[in-house]
C-alpha positions as CSV (number, residue, x, y, z in Angstrom):
1,M,234.3,-4.6,63.7
2,A,231.2,-6.6,64.4
3,K,231.4,-10.4,64.6
4,I,228.0,-12.1,64.2
5,I,227.7,-14.8,66.9
6,S,224.2,-16.2,66.3
7,P,222.1,-14.9,63.4
8,S,218.4,-15.5,63.9
9,R,218.3,-16.3,60.2
10,C,220.7,-15.4,57.4
11,A,218.5,-12.9,55.4
12,G,220.7,-10.8,53.2
13,A,220.3,-8.2,50.5
14,Y,222.3,-6.1,48.1
15,K,222.0,-2.4,48.7
16,I,223.6,0.6,47.0
17,A,226.5,2.1,49.0
18,E,226.4,5.9,49.6
19,N,228.8,8.2,47.9
20,S,232.4,7.8,49.2
21,A,231.4,5.2,51.8
22,A,234.5,3.4,53.2
23,L,233.2,0.0,54.3
24,L,235.0,-3.0,55.6
25,A,233.5,-6.5,55.9
26,G,231.9,-6.7,59.3
27,S,231.0,-3.0,59.4
28,L,227.8,-2.2,61.2
29,V,225.7,-0.1,58.8
30,S,222.5,1.8,58.5
31,L,220.4,3.1,55.6
32,D,220.6,6.8,54.9
33,W,218.0,7.8,52.3
34,G,218.1,4.2,51.1
35,F,221.8,4.0,50.7
36,V,224.2,1.9,52.9
37,S,226.2,4.1,55.1
38,L,228.3,4.0,58.3
39,P,226.0,5.0,61.2
40,A,226.6,8.0,63.4
41,A,227.1,7.1,67.1
42,T,223.3,7.2,67.8
43,D,221.9,5.9,64.5
44,K,219.9,2.7,64.4
45,V,222.0,-0.2,63.3
46,E,220.2,-2.3,60.7
47,W,222.7,-4.3,58.8
48,V,226.2,-5.8,58.8
49,A,228.3,-5.4,55.6
50,V,229.4,-8.8,54.5
51,D,231.8,-8.3,51.6
52,A,232.8,-4.7,51.5
53,D,236.5,-3.8,52.1
54,K,236.1,-0.9,49.7
55,T,235.8,2.8,49.4
56,Y,233.0,3.6,46.9
57,D,233.2,6.4,44.4
58,S,231.9,9.9,45.1
59,D,229.2,9.4,42.4
60,N,228.1,5.9,43.5
61,E,224.5,6.9,44.4
62,T,223.8,8.5,41.0
63,V,226.2,6.9,38.5
64,K,227.9,3.7,39.4
65,N,225.3,2.2,41.7
66,E,227.7,-0.4,43.2
67,K,226.0,-2.6,45.8
68,V,227.1,-4.0,49.1
69,N,226.1,-7.4,50.3
70,V,224.5,-6.9,53.7
71,L,223.1,-9.2,56.4
72,I,219.9,-8.0,58.1
73,L,220.2,-7.8,61.9
74,E,217.1,-9.3,63.4
75,D,216.3,-8.3,67.0
76,N,217.8,-11.5,68.5
77,T,221.0,-11.5,66.4
78,K,224.0,-11.5,68.7
79,I,227.1,-9.4,67.8
80,E,230.5,-9.5,69.5
81,M,231.9,-6.0,69.8
82,N,234.8,-4.3,71.6
83,V,234.1,-1.6,74.1
84,T,236.0,1.7,74.6
85,N,235.4,4.9,76.7
86,G,234.5,2.7,79.7
87,T,234.0,-0.9,80.8
88,I,231.1,-3.3,81.0
89,T,230.3,-5.6,83.9
90,Q,227.7,-8.2,84.7
91,A,225.7,-5.4,86.4
92,T,225.4,-3.6,83.1
93,V,223.9,-6.5,81.1
94,W,220.6,-5.4,79.4
95,L,221.7,-1.7,79.5
96,T,221.8,0.2,76.2
97,Y,224.8,1.6,74.5
98,D,225.7,3.9,71.6
99,L,228.5,3.2,69.0
100,V,231.7,5.2,69.2
101,T,231.8,7.6,66.3
102,G,233.4,5.6,63.6
103,W,231.1,2.5,64.2
104,A,233.8,0.0,65.1
105,T,233.4,-0.1,68.9
106,V,230.7,0.3,71.5
107,D,230.8,3.4,73.8
108,G,231.2,2.1,77.3
109,A,229.8,5.2,78.8
110,T,226.7,4.5,80.8
111,S,224.5,7.2,79.3
112,A,223.3,5.9,75.9
113,T,221.5,8.6,73.9
114,G,220.7,6.7,70.7
115,V,219.9,3.3,72.2
116,V,221.8,1.5,69.4
117,L,222.8,-1.8,71.1
118,I,221.8,-3.8,74.2
119,L,224.5,-5.7,76.2
120,D,223.5,-9.3,76.3
121,E,226.6,-11.0,77.7
122,V,230.0,-9.9,79.1
123,I,233.1,-11.5,77.7
124,T,235.7,-9.2,79.3
125,S,235.4,-5.7,80.7
126,T,236.1,-4.4,77.2
127,K,234.4,-7.0,75.0
128,G,230.8,-8.1,75.0
129,I,228.0,-9.7,73.1
130,F,225.3,-7.2,72.1
131,K,221.9,-7.3,70.4
132,R,220.5,-4.6,68.1
133,A,218.0,-2.3,70.0
134,K,214.5,-2.2,68.5
């Protein structure tokens, strides 16, 4: 789960959730054909769901059109995230990382393919402060 540390500004929006999306407050999300969705491990992260905690219906895109309140992640927004599949150190600050499939944690492996997040600060070897990659 993402914890926003320092938003550059609190610009938010309401966007329609994709069919069957299971979102929790604090979920990092992307837009998939204009609908809010959980990103794949290498997808660009654009938003944080603010008030989700819901699984949307399978016809949400075409029938219900229920919306999610999302906060736009600006380039300098800092996000606290847990790290799995490896560890982070001071030597890895400013390196890029992918998300672990399932969006909730950062992949600590050193070979990012999607360049989703940039490590800004190390809290522990398994928790850090990240910024969204451009």
